[in-house]
C-alpha positions as CSV (number, residue, x, y, z in Angstrom):
1,M,-29.2,-3.9,7.2
2,K,-26.5,-2.4,9.3
3,H,-24.4,-5.6,9.5
4,F,-24.9,-6.3,5.8
5,C,-23.5,-2.8,4.8
6,I,-20.5,-3.2,7.1
7,R,-19.7,-6.7,5.9
8,L,-20.0,-5.7,2.2
9,F,-17.7,-2.7,2.7
10,L,-15.1,-4.8,4.5
11,F,-15.2,-7.5,1.8
12,F,-14.4,-5.1,-1.0
13,F,-11.8,-3.3,1.0
14,L,-10.0,-6.4,2.3
15,A,-10.2,-8.1,-1.1
16,K,-8.2,-5.3,-2.6
17,G,-5.6,-5.4,0.2
18,L,-3.4,-2.7,1.5
19,V,-2.0,-1.0,-1.6
20,V,0.6,1.8,-1.2
21,P,0.2,4.5,-3.9
22,A,2.5,3.9,-6.8
23,E,5.8,5.9,-6.9
24,C,7.7,6.7,-10.1
25,V,11.4,5.8,-10.2
26,T,13.7,7.1,-12.9
27,G,16.8,5.2,-14.1
28,S,19.5,5.7,-16.7
29,L,19.8,3.6,-19.9
30,N,22.1,0.6,-19.4
31,G,22.5,1.6,-15.8
32,I,21.6,0.1,-12.4
33,V,18.1,1.0,-11.0
34,M,16.7,0.2,-7.6
35,L,13.0,0.0,-6.9
36,P,12.5,0.5,-3.1
37,C,10.3,-1.9,-1.1
38,T,10.5,-2.4,2.7
39,Y,8.3,-3.8,5.4
40,S,8.4,-3.9,9.2
41,A,6.5,-7.2,9.8
42,Q,8.1,-10.4,10.9
43,K,10.1,-12.5,8.4
44,T,7.7,-13.6,5.7
45,T,7.5,-14.5,2.0
46,M,7.3,-12.0,-0.8
47,C,7.6,-11.7,-4.6
48,W,8.2,-9.1,-7.3
49,G,6.1,-9.2,-10.5
50,L,5.4,-7.2,-13.6
51,G,2.2,-5.1,-13.9
52,R,-0.3,-4.0,-11.2
53,C,-0.7,-6.0,-8.0
54,P,-3.4,-8.6,-8.5
55,T,-5.7,-10.1,-5.9
56,Y,-3.5,-13.0,-5.3
57,G,0.3,-13.6,-5.8
58,C,2.3,-11.7,-8.4
59,N,1.8,-11.5,-12.2
60,S,4.8,-12.5,-14.3
61,E,7.0,-13.2,-11.3
62,I,10.7,-12.1,-11.6
63,I,12.0,-12.9,-8.1
64,K,10.8,-14.2,-4.7
65,T,12.1,-15.0,-1.2
66,D,11.2,-17.1,1.8
67,G,11.8,-14.2,4.2
68,E,15.6,-14.8,4.6
69,K,17.0,-15.4,1.1
70,V,16.1,-15.4,-2.6
71,T,14.4,-18.7,-3.5
72,W,13.9,-18.1,-7.2
73,S,14.9,-15.4,-9.8
74,K,14.0,-15.1,-13.5
75,S,17.6,-14.0,-14.3
76,N,20.7,-12.4,-12.9
77,K,19.3,-9.1,-14.1
78,Y,17.1,-9.0,-11.0
79,Q,18.6,-9.0,-7.5
80,L,17.8,-8.2,-3.9
81,L,20.9,-6.6,-2.4
82,G,19.3,-5.4,0.8
83,H,19.0,-7.2,4.2
84,I,16.0,-9.5,3.4
85,A,15.6,-10.7,7.0
86,K,15.1,-7.1,8.2
87,G,12.5,-6.3,5.6
88,N,14.6,-4.7,2.9
89,V,13.5,-6.4,-0.3
90,S,14.2,-3.5,-2.7
91,L,14.6,-4.7,-6.3
92,T,17.9,-3.9,-8.2
93,I,17.8,-4.1,-12.0
94,T,21.1,-4.2,-13.8
95,G,21.6,-3.1,-17.4
96,A,18.3,-1.3,-17.6
97,T,16.7,-0.9,-21.0
98,K,13.6,0.7,-22.5
99,E,11.9,-2.7,-22.3
100,D,12.2,-2.6,-18.5
101,E,9.9,0.4,-18.3
102,G,6.5,-0.2,-16.7
103,T,4.8,-1.0,-13.4
104,Y,6.3,-3.4,-10.9
105,C,4.5,-5.0,-7.9
106,C,6.2,-5.8,-4.6
107,R,3.8,-8.1,-2.7
108,V,4.6,-9.0,1.0
109,A,2.6,-11.8,2.5
110,I,1.1,-10.7,5.9
111,H,-0.6,-13.2,8.2
112,G,-4.4,-13.1,8.0
113,P,-6.9,-13.0,5.2
114,F,-6.4,-10.2,2.6
115,N,-3.7,-8.5,4.7
116,D,-0.9,-8.6,2.1
117,L,1.1,-5.4,1.6
118,K,1.2,-4.3,-2.0
119,I,3.7,-1.7,-3.1
120,E,3.7,-0.6,-6.8
121,R,6.6,1.2,-8.5
122,I,6.6,2.8,-12.0
123,L,9.9,2.6,-13.8
124,K,11.0,5.2,-16.4
125,I,14.3,4.9,-18.3
126,Q,16.1,8.0,-19.6
127,E,18.9,8.0,-22.1
128,A,22.2,9.1,-20.7
129,A,23.5,12.5,-21.8
130,P,26.2,12.4,-24.4
131,S,29.7,12.7,-22.9
132,H,32.0,15.5,-24.1
133,P,35.3,14.5,-25.6
134,E,38.2,15.2,-23.3
135,P,40.9,17.5,-24.5
136,P,44.2,15.9,-25.5
137,D,46.7,15.5,-22.7
138,Q,49.2,18.4,-22.5
139,P,52.8,17.8,-21.5
140,R,53.3,18.8,-17.9
141,L,56.5,19.4,-16.0
142,T,56.8,17.1,-13.0
143,T,59.1,17.4,-10.1
144,H,60.1,14.6,-7.8
145,R,60.0,15.1,-4.1
146,I,61.5,12.8,-1.6
147,D,59.2,12.5,1.4
148,S,60.6,12.1,4.8
149,P,59.9,8.6,6.2
150,Y,58.7,10.2,9.4
151,V,56.0,12.3,7.8
152,T,52.5,10.8,8.1
153,P,50.7,10.8,4.8
154,K,47.7,13.1,4.6
155,T,44.2,11.9,3.7
156,T,42.8,13.9,0.8
157,S,39.1,14.4,0.0
158,T,39.4,11.9,-2.9
159,D,40.1,8.9,-0.5
160,P,37.3,6.3,-0.7
161,V,34.6,6.4,2.0
162,P,35.0,3.6,4.5
163,S,32.6,0.7,4.0
164,T,31.2,1.2,7.6
165,V,30.1,4.7,6.7
166,K,28.4,3.5,3.6
167,Q,26.6,0.7,5.5
168,E,25.4,3.2,8.2
169,S,24.1,5.5,5.5
170,Q,22.2,2.6,3.8
171,D,20.8,1.4,7.1
172,T,19.6,5.0,7.9
173,K,17.8,5.2,4.5
174,I,16.1,1.8,5.2
175,E,14.9,2.9,8.6
176,D,13.6,6.2,7.1
177,T,11.7,4.2,4.5
178,I,10.2,1.8,7.0
179,T,9.1,4.7,9.2
180,V,7.4,6.4,6.3
181,D,5.6,3.1,5.4
182,N,4.5,2.6,9.0
183,K,3.0,6.2,9.1
184,L,1.2,5.5,5.9
185,H,-0.2,2.3,7.3
186,H,-1.5,4.1,10.4
187,I,-3.1,6.9,8.2
188,I,-4.9,4.3,6.0
189,A,-6.1,2.3,9.1
190,T,-7.5,5.5,10.6
191,V,-9.3,6.5,7.4
192,V,-10.8,3.0,7.2
193,I,-12.0,3.1,10.8
194,L,-13.7,6.5,10.2
195,I,-15.5,5.2,7.1
196,I,-16.8,2.2,9.1
197,V,-18.0,4.4,11.9
198,L,-19.8,6.7,9.4
199,L,-21.4,3.7,7.7
200,S,-22.6,2.4,11.0
201,L,-24.1,5.7,12.0
202,A,-25.9,5.9,8.6
203,A,-27.3,2.4,9.0
204,L,-28.5,3.1,12.5
205,L,-30.2,6.4,11.4
206,F,-31.9,4.6,8.5
207,S,-33.1,1.8,10.8
208,Y,-34.4,4.3,13.4
209,R,-36.4,6.3,10.8
210,H,-37.8,3.1,9.2
211,R,-38.9,1.8,12.6
212,K,-40.5,5.2,13.5
213,R,-42.4,5.4,10.3
214,K,-43.6,1.8,10.7
215,N,-44.9,2.6,14.3
216,K,-46.7,5.7,13.0
217,D,-48.4,3.7,10.2
218,T,-49.5,1.1,12.8
219,A,-50.9,3.8,15.1
220,K,-52.9,5.3,12.2
221,G,-54.3,1.8,11.3
222,L,-55.4,1.2,14.8
223,A,-57.1,4.6,15.0
224,V,-59.0,3.9,11.8
225,L,-60.1,0.5,13.0
226,S,-61.3,2.0,16.3
227,L,-63.4,4.6,14.5
228,E,-64.9,2.0,12.2
229,G,-65.8,-0.1,15.3
230,L,-67.5,2.8,17.0
231,E,-69.5,3.6,13.9
232,R,-70.7,0.0,13.6
233,T,-71.7,-0.1,17.3
234,Q,-73.7,3.1,16.9
235,D,-75.5,1.8,13.8
236,Q,-76.4,-1.4,15.6
237,T,-77.7,0.5,18.6
238,E,-79.9,2.7,16.5
239,Q,-81.3,-0.4,14.7
240,N,-82.1,-2.0,18.1
241,I,-84.0,1.1,19.2
242,Y,-86.1,1.1,16.0
243,T,-86.8,-2.5,16.5
244,I,-88.1,-2.0,20.0
245,N,-90.3,0.9,18.9
């Protein structure tokens, strides 16, 4: 009974797989939207699909990889711009429209039965706020200044940010996302272990009570049989006495 309960629980849990709670992502109409999805396992295959994550594969696949590069894409509308080999398989949707709203499934193939990582994202598209017309240009007086050739030009706050800084910021975000996912995996694993332990204790308690009740019933039966045997022996003795007389 105990092993049957544990196997039944594990079957239903593993058949569903590890599903990360769905997160809502908001994008602008006709803009670019990114649905985050990262994993820390070794290089492996994965796919993005429309709708909830099924038991196997992806429903209505839109893009998939072999762990290093994109092997198939439904259209150029869907792209993976992150470092795929390092586990960044976030989906980028260009020219987002109202038809793109809905649930998306990121499924990462993890070695072992029913170990796949399933991350669901819910996309909402908002219309962009109307832009205010700019006032007409006013004539301005300009003066010409001749800079000395020995003066070093100053860098203003409007200068573009170096690409290395952008890359470091993006890598930091990826590492933070991977850390959060890892913590979530540990929490889920701990909860599952606690549930299994509780089920095991309940099964043991049930088995102990059942065995104790069975032993008690057996003892009562033996006592009744002993009393009946004594009564029969006494009756036979009395009959023998009467016969002798």
